[in-house]
N, C-alpha and C positions, 0 to 999 in steps of 0.2 A: 280792649273793648270792655266797657263797664256797663253792666246790665242793671238798671234801676227798676226795682219792682215796686209799683205803687198802685193804688186804686182802693176802692171800697172794701174789697175782700181782705187785702193786706192790713188795712187800718182796723178792720173788725177783729182779725186774728191777734194783732198786737194789743188791742184794747182788752180782749178776753184774757190774754196771757198776763197782762198787767194787773187786771182785777183779781185773777186767781192768786198771783204772787202777793198782792196786798192783803187779801183775805187770809192766806196761809200765815203770813208774818204777823198779822194782828192776832190770830188765834194763838200762835206760838208765844207772843209777848204777853197775852192775857193770862196764860196758865203757867208760864215758866217761873213765876215768882211765888207760887202758892204751894205749900207742902202740908198735906194732911197726914196725921199720925194717929192711929187707933191703938191705945195702950191696953194692956192686959186687964185693967180694972174697968174697961168699958168707957173710958174717957177719950174724947177726941181733942187732939192738940193741933192747932193751926199755926203755921209759921209763914209770914209774908216777908220775902226778901226785898230789901230796899236798895240793893246794889244795882248798878247799871250793867252788870255782866250780861252779855247776850250769848245765848247758846243757839247755834244754827244746826240744822239737820246735816249739813256738810261736815261738821266737826263733832262726831259722836264720842270723842274721848272724854272720859270722866262722867258719862251718863250711865244710869242704871235703869233698865226697862224690865218690868215684871209682866210677863204675859199670862202666867197662871200661878195661882197661889193656893195651896192646900193647908188648911188648919190642922188636918190629921197628921201631917209630918211634924208639927211642933207641939201638939197638945200632949201634956203630961197626963199620966194616969190619975183619975180622980178629979179632973178639972172639967167635967162635962156639965156643970151647972149653967143655967140660962143667965144671960146678962140683961139687966134692966137699963136700957139706954135712955130712959126718959128722965 
């Protein structure tokens, strides 16, 4: 016996799931190619990857995620001067 589930509720659920997946993949693709680096001299370096490599959340190997970063751990003594980023 095959049960076929159809109707407006199922169609709405599938459409919502599809829209959510498309939005997540678009955001992932938009930001996966940009790398921002702040150097010690206060300069910002931007690198845009032109490769077609795709990183998916299901394959986290090779990714680095920084949740918290403290400058105090890396600041050497005597380097407390203000940076002029303009």
